C-alpha positions as CSV (number, residue, x, y, z in Angstrom):
1,E,-22.8,-10.2,-46.2
2,G,-26.2,-8.8,-45.3
3,P,-28.1,-5.5,-45.0
4,P,-26.4,-2.9,-42.7
5,E,-29.8,-2.1,-41.1
6,A,-29.4,-5.5,-39.3
7,D,-26.3,-4.4,-37.4
8,A,-28.4,-3.5,-34.4
9,L,-29.9,-7.1,-34.5
10,I,-26.5,-8.8,-34.3
11,P,-26.3,-9.0,-30.5
12,L,-29.5,-11.1,-30.5
13,A,-27.6,-13.9,-32.2
14,A,-25.9,-14.6,-28.9
15,D,-29.3,-14.9,-27.0
16,E,-29.8,-18.4,-25.6
17,D,-33.3,-18.5,-27.1
18,M,-32.0,-17.9,-30.6
19,R,-31.8,-21.2,-32.5
20,P,-31.0,-21.4,-36.2
21,P,-32.2,-21.7,-38.9
22,V,-33.3,-18.1,-38.8
23,A,-33.6,-15.3,-41.3
24,L,-33.3,-11.6,-41.3
25,L,-36.5,-10.1,-42.5
26,A,-36.8,-6.6,-44.0
27,H,-40.1,-5.1,-45.1
28,A,-41.2,-1.8,-46.3
29,V,-43.0,0.2,-43.6
30,D,-45.7,1.5,-45.9
31,E,-46.1,-1.9,-47.7
32,P,-45.2,-4.9,-45.5
33,G,-45.8,-7.3,-48.3
34,R,-42.7,-5.9,-50.1
35,S,-40.1,-7.8,-48.1
36,A,-36.8,-9.6,-48.3
37,F,-35.2,-12.5,-46.4
38,W,-31.6,-13.4,-45.6
39,P,-31.7,-17.0,-44.4
40,L,-29.0,-18.3,-42.1
41,A,-28.4,-21.9,-40.9
42,E,-26.2,-23.1,-38.2
43,F,-23.5,-23.9,-40.8
44,S,-23.9,-20.6,-42.8
45,P,-20.5,-18.8,-42.9
46,E,-22.2,-15.5,-41.9
47,W,-23.8,-17.1,-38.9
48,V,-20.6,-18.7,-37.8
49,A,-18.7,-15.4,-38.2
50,V,-21.3,-13.4,-36.2
51,R,-21.3,-15.9,-33.4
52,W,-17.5,-16.0,-33.2
53,A,-17.4,-12.2,-33.2
54,L,-19.9,-12.0,-30.3
55,E,-18.0,-14.7,-28.3
56,H,-14.7,-12.9,-28.7
57,D,-16.0,-9.3,-28.4
58,V,-15.0,-8.4,-32.0
59,P,-17.1,-5.9,-33.9
60,A,-19.2,-7.4,-36.7
61,R,-21.0,-5.5,-39.4
62,F,-23.1,-6.2,-42.5
63,I,-21.7,-4.7,-45.7
64,D,-24.2,-5.5,-48.4
65,L,-26.4,-3.0,-50.2
66,P,-28.9,-1.6,-47.6
67,A,-32.4,-3.0,-47.6
68,T,-33.7,0.5,-48.0
69,H,-32.3,0.4,-51.5
70,T,-32.9,-3.3,-52.2
71,L,-36.7,-3.0,-51.6
72,A,-37.1,0.3,-53.3
73,W,-35.1,-0.9,-56.3
74,R,-37.3,-3.9,-56.5
75,A,-40.4,-1.7,-56.8
76,A,-39.0,1.0,-59.0
77,D,-39.7,1.1,-62.7
78,G,-36.9,-0.6,-64.6
79,Y,-35.6,-2.4,-61.6
80,A,-38.0,-5.3,-61.3
81,D,-35.3,-7.9,-61.4
82,V,-34.2,-7.5,-57.8
83,D,-35.1,-10.8,-56.2
84,A,-37.2,-11.4,-53.1
85,D,-34.5,-12.4,-50.8
86,G,-32.3,-9.5,-51.7
87,H,-29.2,-11.4,-52.9
88,G,-28.0,-14.4,-54.9
89,D,-24.8,-15.6,-53.5
90,V,-22.7,-18.8,-53.0
91,D,-23.7,-20.1,-49.6
92,A,-22.1,-22.5,-47.2
93,D,-22.3,-25.4,-49.6
94,G,-21.6,-23.2,-52.6
95,Q,-25.1,-23.2,-54.0
96,A,-26.7,-20.0,-55.4
97,D,-29.4,-19.0,-52.9
98,D,-32.0,-17.4,-55.1
99,Q,-31.2,-18.2,-58.7
100,G,-33.1,-21.3,-59.7
101,P,-32.5,-25.0,-59.2
102,P,-29.0,-26.1,-58.2
103,G,-27.1,-28.9,-59.7
104,R,-27.8,-28.0,-63.4
105,P,-24.5,-26.8,-64.8
106,G,-24.3,-25.0,-68.0
107,T,-21.8,-23.1,-70.1
108,A,-23.8,-19.9,-70.9
109,P,-22.9,-16.8,-68.8
110,A,-26.3,-16.8,-67.2
111,D,-25.8,-20.3,-66.0
112,V,-22.4,-19.5,-64.6
113,R,-23.9,-16.6,-62.6
114,R,-26.9,-18.7,-61.5
115,D,-24.8,-21.5,-60.1
116,P,-21.0,-21.0,-60.4
117,L,-20.1,-24.1,-58.5
118,A,-22.2,-26.2,-60.9
119,A,-20.1,-24.8,-63.7
120,L,-16.9,-25.8,-61.9
121,A,-18.3,-29.2,-61.2
122,A,-19.2,-29.6,-64.8
123,A,-15.7,-28.6,-65.9
124,A,-14.3,-31.3,-63.5
125,G,-16.6,-33.9,-65.1
126,H,-19.2,-34.1,-62.3
127,D,-23.0,-33.7,-62.8
128,D,-23.7,-33.1,-59.1
129,P,-22.2,-29.9,-57.7
130,E,-23.0,-30.7,-54.0
131,R,-21.1,-34.1,-54.2
132,W,-18.3,-32.4,-56.0
133,W,-18.1,-29.8,-53.3
134,E,-17.9,-32.6,-50.7
135,D,-15.0,-34.3,-52.5
136,V,-12.8,-31.2,-53.1
137,I,-13.6,-29.1,-50.0
138,E,-15.5,-30.8,-47.2
139,H,-13.7,-34.2,-47.2
140,R,-10.1,-33.2,-48.2
141,G,-7.2,-32.2,-46.0
142,R,-9.0,-32.3,-42.6
143,G,-6.5,-31.4,-40.0
144,A,-3.6,-31.2,-42.4
145,G,-2.0,-28.6,-44.7
146,D,-3.0,-24.9,-45.1
147,A,-6.5,-24.3,-43.9
148,L,-6.8,-21.3,-46.2
149,A,-5.7,-23.1,-49.4
150,P,-9.3,-24.0,-50.4
151,F,-10.3,-20.3,-50.2
152,T,-7.4,-19.3,-52.4
153,A,-8.2,-21.9,-55.0
154,L,-11.9,-21.0,-54.9
155,E,-11.0,-17.3,-55.4
156,E,-9.0,-18.2,-58.5
157,A,-11.8,-20.3,-59.9
158,M,-14.4,-17.5,-59.3
159,T,-12.1,-15.0,-61.0
160,A,-11.9,-17.2,-64.1
161,L,-15.7,-17.7,-64.1
162,R,-16.4,-14.0,-63.8
163,E,-14.1,-13.4,-66.8
164,T,-16.3,-15.7,-68.9
165,E,-19.1,-13.1,-68.4
166,V,-17.1,-10.2,-69.5
167,D,-16.4,-9.2,-73.1
168,G,-12.6,-8.9,-73.4
169,G,-12.0,-10.1,-69.8
170,A,-12.4,-6.7,-68.1
171,E,-14.8,-6.2,-65.2
172,G,-17.1,-3.3,-65.6
173,G,-20.5,-2.1,-66.7
174,E,-19.8,-2.4,-70.4
175,G,-19.6,-5.6,-72.2
176,R,-21.3,-7.5,-69.4
177,E,-24.0,-10.0,-70.1
178,G,-27.1,-10.8,-68.1
179,G,-28.9,-7.5,-67.8
180,D,-30.2,-6.1,-64.6
181,G,-28.9,-8.9,-62.4
182,D,-25.3,-8.0,-63.3
183,V,-26.0,-4.2,-62.8
184,R,-27.3,-5.2,-59.3
185,D,-24.1,-7.1,-58.6
186,L,-22.0,-4.1,-59.6
187,V,-23.9,-1.8,-57.3
188,R,-23.8,-4.2,-54.3
189,E,-20.1,-4.8,-54.8
190,A,-19.4,-1.1,-54.9
191,H,-21.2,-0.7,-51.6
192,M,-19.2,-3.6,-50.1
193,R,-15.9,-2.1,-51.2
194,L,-16.8,1.2,-49.6
195,Q,-17.7,-0.5,-46.3
196,V,-14.4,-2.5,-46.4
197,R,-12.4,0.7,-46.9
198,A,-14.2,2.3,-44.0
199,A,-13.4,-0.8,-41.8
200,R,-9.7,-0.7,-42.8
201,R,-9.4,2.9,-41.9
202,E,-10.8,2.0,-38.4
203,F,-9.0,-1.3,-37.8
204,A,-6.1,-1.2,-40.3
205,E,-5.5,-4.7,-41.7
206,G,-7.3,-6.6,-39.0
207,V,-10.5,-7.0,-41.1
208,A,-12.0,-10.2,-42.4
209,V,-14.8,-10.3,-45.0
210,V,-17.2,-13.2,-45.1
211,C,-19.1,-13.2,-48.4
212,G,-20.2,-15.3,-51.3
213,A,-17.3,-16.6,-53.3
214,W,-18.7,-15.0,-56.4
215,H,-18.0,-11.5,-55.0
216,V,-14.4,-12.1,-53.9
217,P,-12.7,-11.1,-57.2
218,A,-14.8,-7.9,-57.2
219,L,-13.8,-7.0,-53.7
220,R,-10.1,-7.6,-54.5
221,R,-10.3,-5.5,-57.7
222,K,-8.9,-2.0,-57.5
223,A,-11.6,0.7,-57.9
224,T,-11.7,4.3,-56.9
225,V,-13.9,5.7,-54.2
226,A,-15.4,8.1,-56.7
227,A,-16.3,5.3,-59.1
228,D,-18.0,3.3,-56.4
229,R,-19.9,6.2,-55.1
230,A,-21.0,7.0,-58.7
231,L,-22.6,3.6,-58.9
232,L,-24.6,4.2,-55.7
233,K,-25.7,7.7,-56.6
234,G,-29.4,8.2,-57.2
235,L,-30.6,4.8,-55.9
236,P,-34.3,4.8,-54.8
237,R,-35.0,4.6,-51.1
238,T,-37.9,3.3,-48.9
239,K,-38.3,3.2,-45.1
240,V,-37.8,-0.4,-43.9
241,D,-38.1,-2.3,-40.6
242,M,-35.9,-5.4,-39.8
243,T,-36.2,-8.3,-37.5
244,W,-35.2,-11.9,-37.0
245,V,-37.8,-14.6,-38.0
246,P,-37.7,-18.4,-37.7
247,W,-36.7,-20.3,-40.8
248,T,-36.8,-24.0,-41.8
249,H,-34.5,-26.5,-43.3
250,R,-37.2,-27.2,-45.9
251,R,-37.1,-23.6,-47.0
252,L,-33.3,-23.7,-47.2
253,S,-33.6,-26.6,-49.6
254,R,-35.5,-24.5,-52.1
255,A,-33.4,-22.7,-54.7
256,G,-36.1,-20.3,-55.8
257,G,-37.9,-17.6,-53.9
258,Y,-36.6,-17.4,-50.3
259,G,-34.5,-20.6,-50.3
260,A,-30.8,-20.9,-50.2
261,G,-30.5,-23.6,-52.8
262,I,-29.1,-26.3,-50.5
263,E,-30.4,-29.7,-51.6
264,S,-29.6,-31.4,-48.3
265,P,-29.5,-28.9,-45.4
266,G,-30.0,-31.7,-42.8
267,W,-26.9,-33.5,-44.1
268,Y,-24.8,-30.3,-44.1
269,G,-26.0,-29.5,-40.6
270,H,-24.9,-33.0,-39.5
271,L,-21.5,-32.6,-41.1
272,F,-21.0,-29.3,-39.3
273,A,-22.0,-30.7,-35.9
274,A,-20.5,-34.1,-36.2
275,V,-16.8,-33.3,-36.7
276,D,-15.7,-36.8,-35.8
277,R,-17.1,-40.0,-37.4
278,P,-19.8,-38.2,-39.4
279,V,-20.9,-41.3,-41.4
280,E,-21.2,-43.6,-38.3
281,R,-23.3,-40.9,-36.5
282,W,-25.4,-40.3,-39.6
283,L,-26.2,-44.0,-40.0
284,T,-27.1,-44.2,-36.3
285,K,-29.6,-41.3,-36.8
286,V,-31.1,-43.1,-39.8
287,A,-31.4,-46.4,-37.8
288,G,-33.2,-44.5,-35.0
289,L,-35.6,-43.0,-37.5
290,L,-36.4,-46.3,-39.1
291,R,-36.8,-48.0,-35.8
292,A,-39.3,-45.3,-34.7
293,E,-41.3,-46.2,-37.9
294,D,-41.4,-49.9,-36.7
295,R,-38.8,-51.2,-39.1
296,I,-36.4,-53.9,-37.8
297,V,-33.0,-52.2,-37.7
298,S,-30.3,-53.4,-35.3
299,P,-26.8,-52.2,-34.3
300,A,-25.5,-54.8,-36.7
301,H,-27.3,-53.1,-39.6
302,V,-25.5,-49.8,-38.7
303,I,-22.1,-51.6,-38.6
304,E,-22.7,-53.3,-41.9
305,A,-24.0,-50.1,-43.5
306,T,-20.9,-48.2,-42.3
307,R,-18.6,-50.8,-43.8
308,L,-20.5,-50.7,-47.1
309,A,-20.4,-46.9,-47.3
310,E,-16.7,-46.9,-46.7
311,T,-16.1,-49.6,-49.4
312,L,-18.3,-47.7,-51.9
313,A,-16.2,-44.6,-51.3
314,V,-13.0,-46.5,-52.0
315,I,-14.4,-48.1,-55.2
316,R,-15.6,-44.7,-56.4
317,G,-12.3,-43.0,-55.6
318,R,-13.8,-40.6,-53.1
319,P,-11.7,-39.4,-50.1
320,L,-14.6,-40.2,-47.6
321,P,-18.1,-41.6,-47.8
322,G,-20.6,-38.9,-48.7
323,L,-24.3,-38.7,-48.7
324,T,-24.6,-40.8,-51.9
325,E,-22.6,-43.6,-50.4
326,A,-24.5,-43.4,-47.1
327,T,-27.8,-43.5,-49.0
328,D,-26.8,-46.4,-51.1
329,A,-25.7,-48.3,-47.9
330,V,-29.0,-47.5,-46.2
331,R,-31.0,-48.7,-49.2
332,A,-29.1,-52.0,-49.4
333,V,-28.7,-52.9,-45.7
334,M,-31.6,-51.2,-43.8
335,C,-34.3,-51.0,-46.5
336,D,-34.0,-54.3,-48.3
337,G,-33.3,-52.5,-51.6
338,S,-36.5,-50.5,-51.4
339,D,-36.7,-46.7,-52.1
340,V,-39.9,-46.3,-50.1
341,P,-38.3,-46.0,-46.6
342,L,-35.6,-43.8,-48.2
343,A,-38.2,-41.2,-49.0
344,L,-38.8,-40.9,-45.3
345,V,-35.1,-40.6,-44.6
346,H,-34.8,-37.9,-47.2
347,D,-37.7,-35.9,-45.9
348,R,-36.9,-36.2,-42.1
349,L,-33.1,-36.2,-42.1
350,V,-31.5,-35.2,-45.4
351,V,-33.8,-32.1,-45.7
352,G,-35.3,-32.1,-42.2
353,D,-38.2,-30.4,-40.5
354,V,-36.1,-28.1,-38.2
355,L,-37.8,-24.8,-37.4
356,G,-35.6,-22.1,-35.9
357,E,-36.5,-19.9,-32.9
358,V,-36.0,-16.3,-32.2
359,P,-35.9,-14.6,-28.7
360,A,-38.9,-12.7,-27.4
361,G,-36.8,-9.6,-27.4
362,A,-36.5,-9.5,-31.2
363,P,-38.3,-6.5,-32.8
364,A,-41.8,-7.3,-34.0
365,V,-44.9,-5.5,-35.1
366,P,-47.6,-5.3,-32.3
367,L,-49.8,-7.9,-34.1
368,Q,-47.0,-10.4,-34.1
369,R,-46.4,-9.9,-30.4
370,D,-50.1,-10.4,-29.7
371,L,-50.1,-13.6,-31.8
372,T,-47.0,-14.9,-29.9
373,R,-48.8,-14.3,-26.6
374,A,-51.9,-16.1,-27.8
375,Q,-49.8,-19.1,-29.1
376,R,-48.2,-19.4,-25.7
377,R,-51.4,-19.1,-23.8
378,L,-53.1,-21.7,-25.9
379,R,-50.0,-24.0,-26.0
380,L,-50.2,-23.9,-29.8
381,R,-46.5,-23.7,-31.0
382,P,-45.7,-23.0,-34.6
383,E,-44.0,-26.1,-36.1
384,A,-42.6,-26.8,-39.5
385,P,-43.9,-30.3,-40.0
386,E,-47.5,-30.6,-41.2
387,R,-49.7,-32.0,-38.5
388,E,-53.4,-32.6,-37.8
389,L,-55.0,-31.0,-34.8
390,E,-58.3,-32.3,-33.4
391,L,-60.3,-29.8,-31.4
392,D,-63.2,-30.3,-29.1
393,L,-65.0,-27.0,-29.0
394,R,-66.6,-27.9,-25.6
395,K,-63.2,-27.4,-24.0
396,E,-62.1,-23.8,-23.5
397,T,-58.5,-24.2,-24.7
398,D,-59.6,-25.9,-27.9
399,A,-62.3,-23.3,-28.5
400,G,-59.6,-20.6,-28.1
401,R,-57.4,-22.4,-30.6
402,S,-60.3,-22.6,-33.0
403,R,-61.0,-18.9,-32.6
404,L,-57.4,-18.0,-33.2
405,L,-57.0,-20.1,-36.3
406,H,-60.3,-18.7,-37.8
407,R,-59.2,-15.2,-37.1
408,L,-55.9,-15.7,-38.7
409,R,-57.6,-17.1,-41.8
410,L,-59.7,-13.9,-42.0
411,L,-56.4,-12.0,-42.0
412,G,-54.9,-14.1,-44.7
413,V,-52.5,-15.9,-42.4
414,G,-52.9,-19.4,-43.6
415,W,-51.3,-21.2,-40.6
416,G,-54.1,-23.8,-40.5
417,E,-56.6,-25.1,-42.9
418,P,-59.8,-26.8,-41.7
419,V,-60.4,-30.3,-43.0
420,A,-63.4,-32.6,-42.9
421,S,-63.8,-33.9,-39.3
422,R,-64.2,-37.6,-38.6
423,S,-67.1,-36.7,-36.3
424,T,-70.6,-35.9,-37.4
425,G,-71.1,-33.5,-34.5
426,T,-70.6,-29.7,-34.7
427,F,-68.6,-29.6,-31.5
428,R,-65.4,-31.0,-33.2
429,E,-63.0,-29.5,-35.7
430,T,-60.0,-30.9,-37.5
431,W,-57.2,-28.6,-38.7
432,R,-54.1,-29.2,-40.8
433,L,-51.3,-27.0,-39.4
434,R,-48.0,-26.0,-41.0
435,W,-46.0,-22.9,-40.2
436,E,-44.1,-21.4,-43.2
437,P,-41.6,-18.5,-42.7
438,E,-43.5,-16.4,-45.2
439,L,-46.4,-16.2,-42.7
440,S,-44.3,-13.7,-40.7
441,V,-44.7,-11.4,-43.7
442,R,-48.4,-12.0,-43.8
443,V,-48.7,-11.1,-40.1
444,A,-46.7,-7.9,-40.8
445,E,-49.1,-7.1,-43.7
446,A,-52.1,-7.7,-41.5
447,G,-50.8,-5.3,-38.9
448,V,-52.5,-2.4,-40.8
449,W,-55.8,-3.7,-39.6
450,G,-55.0,-3.6,-35.9
451,T,-52.6,-4.3,-33.1
452,T,-54.2,-7.5,-31.8
453,V,-55.5,-10.5,-33.6
454,L,-59.1,-9.8,-32.4
455,S,-59.1,-6.1,-33.5
456,A,-57.4,-6.8,-36.8
457,A,-59.7,-9.6,-37.7
458,T,-62.7,-7.5,-36.8
459,A,-61.6,-4.5,-38.9
460,R,-60.7,-6.8,-41.8
461,A,-64.1,-8.6,-41.8
462,H,-65.9,-5.3,-41.8
463,A,-63.9,-4.0,-44.7
464,D,-64.4,-7.3,-46.7
465,A,-68.2,-7.1,-46.1
466,V,-68.3,-3.6,-47.6
467,T,-66.3,-4.6,-50.7
468,A,-68.0,-8.0,-51.2
469,R,-69.5,-8.2,-54.7
470,G,-72.0,-11.0,-54.2
471,L,-74.6,-12.0,-51.6
472,A,-72.9,-15.4,-51.2
473,E,-69.6,-13.7,-50.3
474,V,-71.3,-11.8,-47.5
475,T,-73.0,-14.9,-46.1
476,A,-69.7,-16.8,-46.2
477,L,-68.1,-13.9,-44.4
478,A,-70.9,-14.0,-41.8
479,E,-70.1,-17.7,-41.2
480,R,-66.4,-17.0,-40.8
481,C,-67.2,-14.2,-38.3
482,L,-69.3,-16.6,-36.3
483,L,-66.6,-19.3,-36.3
484,A,-64.0,-16.7,-35.3
485,E,-66.3,-15.2,-32.6
486,L,-66.1,-11.6,-33.8
487,P,-69.3,-10.1,-32.3
488,D,-68.2,-6.5,-33.2
489,A,-67.8,-7.6,-36.8
490,L,-70.9,-9.8,-37.0
491,A,-73.4,-7.0,-36.4
492,P,-72.3,-4.8,-39.3
493,V,-71.8,-7.8,-41.6
494,M,-75.4,-8.9,-40.8
495,R,-76.7,-5.4,-41.6
496,I,-74.9,-5.4,-44.9
497,L,-76.2,-9.0,-45.5
498,A,-79.8,-7.9,-44.8
499,D,-79.5,-4.9,-47.1
500,R,-78.0,-7.0,-50.0
501,A,-80.6,-9.7,-49.5
502,A,-83.5,-7.2,-49.7
503,L,-82.2,-5.8,-53.0
504,D,-81.2,-9.0,-54.7
505,T,-84.0,-10.6,-56.7
506,D,-82.0,-13.4,-58.3
507,V,-83.2,-16.7,-56.9
508,G,-79.9,-18.3,-57.8
509,H,-78.0,-15.8,-55.7
510,L,-80.4,-16.2,-52.8
511,A,-80.1,-20.0,-52.9
512,Q,-76.3,-19.8,-53.0
513,A,-76.2,-17.7,-49.9
514,L,-78.5,-19.9,-47.9
515,P,-76.2,-22.9,-47.0
516,A,-73.6,-20.7,-45.3
517,L,-76.3,-19.2,-43.1
518,V,-77.6,-22.6,-42.2
519,R,-74.1,-23.8,-41.2
520,S,-73.7,-20.7,-39.2
521,L,-76.8,-21.4,-37.2
522,R,-75.6,-24.9,-36.4
523,Y,-72.2,-23.7,-35.2
524,G,-73.8,-20.8,-33.3
525,D,-75.6,-23.3,-31.1
526,V,-72.3,-25.0,-30.3
527,R,-70.4,-21.8,-29.6
528,G,-73.2,-20.2,-27.6
529,T,-73.4,-17.2,-29.9
530,D,-76.6,-15.2,-30.3
531,T,-77.8,-16.1,-33.8
532,G,-81.1,-14.3,-33.7
533,A,-80.2,-12.0,-36.6
534,L,-78.8,-14.9,-38.6
535,A,-82.0,-16.9,-38.1
536,E,-84.2,-14.0,-39.2
537,V,-82.2,-13.5,-42.4
538,A,-82.0,-17.2,-43.2
539,E,-85.8,-17.6,-42.8
540,G,-86.4,-14.6,-45.1
541,L,-84.0,-16.0,-47.7
542,A,-85.5,-19.5,-47.5
543,E,-89.0,-18.1,-47.9
544,R,-88.0,-16.0,-50.9
545,V,-86.3,-18.9,-52.5
546,F,-89.4,-21.1,-51.9
547,V,-91.7,-18.5,-53.5
548,G,-89.5,-17.6,-56.4
549,L,-88.2,-21.0,-57.3
550,P,-91.1,-22.2,-59.5
551,A,-90.9,-19.0,-61.6
552,A,-87.2,-19.3,-61.9
553,C,-87.4,-22.8,-63.1
554,A,-90.0,-22.0,-65.8
555,A,-89.0,-22.0,-69.4
556,L,-85.6,-23.5,-68.7
557,D,-83.9,-25.0,-71.8
558,A,-83.1,-28.6,-70.6
């Protein structure tokens, strides 16, 4: 399940430099900000299927509605309900990946569509769908019985749930509730059926479909080719580009926006990787994390926590200890009953700060390629965890890092935010860095300004100076150009600043513009930049403020 335009990108999944979590990114060529993500973790069924197909030389294809329609549909009048990530399906752990917070079951049809497994869990008397999924799927029948039995049962359950959304129990466009979201499902499922038919004509019955459980009844349903094609007729189109981008476990844990709605991706990744003795291995990880934070945790703590987790599972009637039992055991044995260390465990392990990687050969806009080269040259890797970076501008590498971060801020790529430095000197900077997957979209958007970070930032600064409304905006922009070392942008910005300053007679405006110029002069000395023009404008502004201030202060109503 994914956009067919990504078929050409499937071979990259076998590249040794490809490390999930990653996402397929589609964006409109004429409007890069109009984009969609399809996130995939190591334990995502689609990712597992693609990797298996590549290892066994079996053709693999995506069969969902093409991104060319998804993005155009989103922008077209009357189709504003198409979500940012292009789909809303049951993922590896059964959570809806774009339809609101998981774990909130309801009985209304909209709630069923938003989180079908939450509805099943509620019907079974559980208030936590992820733990219910563990009990009935992940922890039952390992190594015994029919491996396909859970799929059959899940298909039957989804069929029953879909019938609750249909008036009279018949699938179709009439009588369905939920509005545009349901219409979108019908169109997507029609395209999927057409693709499955085409695959069967080519490969007979040797075809497997890996999709969200919600769609299985629709793919089983008998429908004519003409009816499916009629649903797809007249869909809007737009030209799109696709690539792989890194994703994070933290983004997978978010149900809205571009998340996959998985509350504990780190835990599910552990279950997928640790087939044998998952609880013991998990508690060993927790112990290592707590020891790294200077808490006293010994192997005896791990043994006792394992025994407690297993005992809790027996008392609660669960087939195996799950995350709840493991967490309770950690709290009691390793944290002395405190929830404070558990917050660290949840953040670092249950969710996790894993940032995926994509190979250098993945398609990218020229600006992204230039940014990647700069990151490697400056040894400034994008990382998911937030971290502080201290820079000494007297060192060439640190000065280069500062220039890159300031240029990216000019382009609207907020990888780093400057914070107050502990040093009183102007030769030090402190940055707070955190790479978010959406920044890949911001880079694609900024590609309209140039093919390199330097040229794009220069063009963007010039354009911003022309459109700036106030004098203070222009002076702030001049300061940013100086910090980013954009000499080709600073000259036109200074001309615009001088023209605006000459025409502005408001003393308040002149005074607001002065601090940024003074800061720029200080930083100019550190960076070795020619600040003659800045000094001339600053002196002129200061003189005009000095002369005009008494008159401006007269007759003020205190």
